[in-house]
C-alpha positions in Angstrom: 101.1 106.0 134.3 103.3 108.8 132.7 104.6 108.7 129.2 108.3 108.1 130.4 107.0 105.2 132.5 105.2 103.5 129.5 108.2 104.1 127.3 110.4 102.3 129.8 108.0 99.3 129.9 107.8 99.1 126.3 111.5 99.3 125.9 111.9 96.4 128.1 109.4 94.4 126.1 111.0 95.3 122.8 114.6 94.7 123.9 113.6 91.3 125.2 111.9 90.4 121.9 114.8 91.4 119.6 117.7 90.9 122.1 119.0 94.1 120.7 118.8 97.8 121.8 119.2 99.0 118.2 116.4 96.8 116.8 114.1 97.8 119.7 114.7 101.4 119.0 113.7 100.8 115.3 110.5 99.2 116.4 109.7 101.9 119.0 110.8 104.7 116.5 113.1 106.3 118.9 117.0 106.4 119.1 119.0 103.5 120.6 120.3 105.8 123.3 116.7 106.6 124.3 116.0 102.9 124.6 119.3 102.3 126.6 118.5 105.2 129.0 114.8 104.2 129.5 115.8 100.6 130.5 118.7 101.9 132.7 116.5 104.4 134.5 113.8 101.6 135.3 116.5 99.3 136.6 117.9 102.0 138.8 114.5 102.8 140.2 113.7 99.3 140.7 117.0 98.3 142.1 117.5 95.1 140.0 119.2 94.4 136.8 116.7 93.2 134.1 119.2 92.5 131.3 122.6 90.9 131.1 124.6 93.0 128.5 127.9 92.3 126.7 129.3 93.8 123.7 128.0 91.0 121.6 124.6 90.0 123.3 121.6 91.1 125.4 119.7 88.6 127.4 117.1 88.6 130.2 118.2 88.1 133.8 116.1 85.9 136.0 114.5 89.1 137.6 114.0 90.4 133.9 112.1 87.2 132.9 109.8 87.2 135.8 109.2 91.1 135.4 108.4 90.5 131.7 105.9 87.8 132.2 103.9 90.1 134.4 104.0 93.3 132.4 103.8 91.8 128.8 100.0 90.9 129.2 99.3 94.2 130.7 101.0 96.2 128.0 99.1 94.3 125.4 95.9 95.3 127.0 96.8 98.9 127.1 97.8 98.7 123.4 94.4 97.0 122.6 92.5 99.6 124.4 94.4 102.4 122.5 93.7 100.7 119.2 90.1 100.2 120.2 89.8 104.0 121.0 91.5 104.9 117.8 88.7 103.1 115.8 86.5 106.2 116.6 88.6 108.6 114.7 87.0 109.9 111.6 90.3 110.3 109.7 92.9 107.5 109.8 96.1 108.8 111.2 99.5 107.2 112.1 101.9 104.7 110.6 101.2 101.1 109.3 104.1 98.7 109.0 103.7 96.0 106.4 106.0 93.2 105.9 106.1 91.5 102.5 108.3 89.8 99.9 110.0 91.6 97.0 107.8 90.2 94.3 104.6 90.9 96.3 105.7 94.4 97.0 106.2 94.9 93.2 102.8 93.7 92.4 101.1 95.7 95.2 102.8 99.1 95.1 100.8 101.0 92.6 97.4 99.4 93.0 97.2 99.2 96.7 100.1 101.0 98.6 100.1 104.4 96.7 96.3 104.3 96.3 96.0 104.1 100.1 98.6 107.0 100.7 96.7 109.2 98.2 93.3 108.6 99.8 94.7 109.0 103.3 97.3 111.8 103.4 97.5 111.8 107.2 98.7 108.1 107.1 102.3 106.9 106.8 103.2 103.5 105.3 106.4 101.7 106.0 106.7 98.6 103.6 109.5 96.3 104.5 110.5 93.6 102.1 112.0 90.4 103.4 112.4 87.0 101.7 112.3 85.3 105.2 108.9 84.8 106.9 108.9 86.8 110.0 106.5 86.8 113.1 104.8 90.1 112.3 103.5 90.5 115.9 107.0 90.0 117.5 108.7 92.2 114.8 106.3 95.1 115.3 104.3 94.8 111.9 100.6 95.7 111.6 100.1 93.2 108.7 101.8 91.0 106.1 101.4 90.2 102.5 102.4 86.7 101.4 101.2 83.9 99.4 97.8 82.6 100.6 99.1 79.3 101.7 102.0 80.9 103.5 99.9 82.8 106.0 100.1 81.5 109.5 97.0 79.6 110.8 96.4 82.2 113.6 95.8 85.1 111.3 93.1 86.6 109.5 93.6 86.3 105.7 92.2 88.2 102.9 93.1 86.8 99.5 93.0 89.6 96.9 94.7 88.4 93.6 94.0 85.4 91.2 96.2 82.4 91.2 99.7 83.4 89.9 102.1 81.9 87.5 105.8 81.8 86.8 107.4 82.3 83.4 110.6 81.0 81.8 112.0 83.7 79.7 115.2 84.5 77.8 116.3 87.5 75.7 116.4 87.1 71.7 120.1 87.7 71.9 120.6 84.7 74.1 118.3 82.5 71.9 120.0 83.4 68.6 121.6 80.4 67.2 120.4 78.2 70.0 117.6 75.6 69.9 114.3 76.5 71.6 113.5 74.2 74.6 110.3 72.3 74.1 110.4 70.1 77.1 112.0 70.7 80.6 115.0 68.4 80.0 116.1 70.5 77.0 117.0 73.2 79.5 120.1 71.0 80.4 121.6 72.3 77.2 121.3 75.8 78.1 122.6 78.4 80.5 120.1 79.1 83.2 120.2 81.8 85.7 119.9 80.1 89.2 118.6 81.5 92.4 119.8 80.9 96.0 117.3 81.2 98.8 118.1 82.9 102.2 118.5 79.6 103.8 121.3 78.6 101.3 119.3 76.2 99.1 119.3 76.5 95.3 116.1 76.7 93.5 115.2 73.6 91.5 112.8 74.4 88.7 109.6 72.3 88.7 107.3 71.8 85.8 103.9 70.2 85.2 101.8 69.3 82.1 99.0 66.7 81.6 99.7 65.1 85.0 103.4 64.9 84.4 105.7 66.5 87.0 109.4 67.1 86.4 112.0 68.7 88.5 115.2 69.9 86.9 118.4 71.0 88.7 119.4 73.7 86.3 123.0 74.2 85.1 124.4 77.8 84.8 127.2 80.1 85.3 125.3 82.7 87.3 123.6 82.4 90.7 121.7 85.3 92.3 119.7 85.9 95.3 117.7 88.9 93.8 114.7 88.9 91.6 115.7 92.3 90.2 119.1 91.2 89.3 117.7 88.0 87.8 115.5 89.9 85.5 118.4 92.3 84.5 120.6 89.4 83.8 118.0 87.8 81.7 117.5 91.0 79.7 121.2 91.2 79.1 121.2 87.7 77.7 123.0 85.8 80.4 120.6 82.9 80.1 117.1 81.5 80.8 115.4 82.6 84.0 112.3 81.9 85.8 110.3 84.9 87.2 106.7 86.0 88.1 104.6 86.9 85.1 104.0 90.3 86.6 107.7 91.2 86.5 108.3 90.0 83.0 105.0 91.1 81.3 106.2 94.4 80.0 109.4 93.0 78.6 107.4 90.1 76.8 105.2 92.7 75.3 108.1 94.8 74.0 109.8 91.8 72.7 112.8 92.1 74.9 112.1 88.7 76.5 110.6 85.6 74.9 108.5 83.2 76.9 109.5 79.5 76.9 107.8 76.3 78.0 104.5 78.1 78.7 102.5 75.0 78.7 104.7 73.4 81.4 104.5 76.2 83.8 102.1 75.5 86.8 99.9 78.1 88.7 100.0 78.6 92.4 97.8 80.5 95.0 97.7 84.2 94.9 98.6 86.8 97.4 96.7 87.5 100.8 96.9 90.3 103.3 97.0 89.0 106.8 96.8 90.4 110.3 96.4 89.3 113.9 93.0 87.9 114.7 93.1 89.1 118.3 94.0 92.7 117.8 91.5 95.5 117.2 92.3 97.1 113.9 93.1 100.6 114.1 91.2 103.2 111.8 94.3 103.2 109.5 94.4 99.5 109.4 90.6 99.2 108.6 91.0 101.8 105.9 93.9 99.7 104.4 91.9 96.6 104.5 89.1 98.3 102.7 91.5 99.3 99.9 92.8 95.8 99.6 89.1 94.5 99.4 88.3 97.2 96.7 91.3 95.8 94.7 90.1 92.2 95.2 86.5 93.2 94.0 88.0 94.8 90.9 90.3 91.7 90.5 88.2 88.7 90.8 90.0 85.8 92.8 89.6 82.2 92.0 89.7 79.7 94.7 93.4 78.7 95.5 94.5 75.4 94.2 94.5 72.6 96.9 98.3 72.3 96.3 101.1 73.6 94.2 104.9 72.6 93.9 106.7 73.7 96.9 109.6 75.0 94.9 107.3 77.1 92.7 105.8 78.7 95.8 109.2 79.5 97.1 110.3 81.4 94.0 107.7 84.3 94.6 107.7 83.9 98.3 110.9 82.2 99.6 109.6 82.3 103.0 106.8 79.9 102.1 
C-alpha cells in the first residue's frame, strides 16, 4: 500500500471517530484540506459515498459504516506492527501526546516532562490539559496522567506520586480583621472562592477529622472554573480557596497565603501514568515510562487509600 492510500484509510478512521474533518486533521497532523481531499479521492475511486456531510455535521453513510468495520482492525494491526518495529530503534524519535489535567500538568512539568525532553532531544512532547476525562485511544493520545483511581480499568497504570492533599488558604489581607475558622461550618461566615466543574456542577467542600465527615456548600461572590485564576484570586484577597498543596506551597512559604483548617483536610490517591494494555509501546513511550519510574523511585509512593471523598478527587482531577 502506498503512502497516499494509507493516509486515505487513516483519514476515514479519524473523521469517523471525531465526526469532524478539522479534529481528524489535528490527530493526523495534516491540514483539514488534506484530510478532505484524501477522503474525497477514496470515495471517487471506490464510487461510493462514505460520509454524509452538511455545514454542521459529518456522519458515516451505511457503506461507510461497513467499510470502517472492515478496515479499522487492519489499520490497528498495521499500527501495532510499526510500533513493534519502532522498539528496535536505539534512539527514541517521534512525538508523544499526553493527556492530563491542569493540576497534574503543573506537578509533572519540571520533574518529568522537561527531564524527558532534555534526555531525548529527538523526541517531541505534546501535553494537552483537559478537565474532562477523555478516551485517550479514540482521541489519539499515547498516554494519560490522572489520579490513580480515575484510570480506566483496561489501562496499564503506573502510580508515581504519594497520596496528595488539598489546602484551604487565604491571604493575610483577607484574614485581617476576620475570625480564623477552626471548624468547617465557620466558613459559612466567610467569602469563599467557588469552582464550577466542566459539567456545570459547583464544588462542595468536604472535610474529615477523627471519623467525622462534613460537606459544606460554600457561600461566595466569585465562582471560577480555573485553578490558576482561583490561586490568583486568593492571593489578591478575594476570599478563602481550596487548592492542591503543590500549587500553594511556595506562597505558604513566602507568607503570601495562610493555611486554614489543616487538620480537617483529607488525603486522596496520587497520580498515575496510564496507557493501553494492548498496544506495543514505541521506543519513545518506553523511554517516557522509564523517566516516570525514575521519578517514582526518587519519590516513594504509599499505597493509595481505599477511598477518598468524591468531591475532593474532583478538585484536582475534575474528570474523576
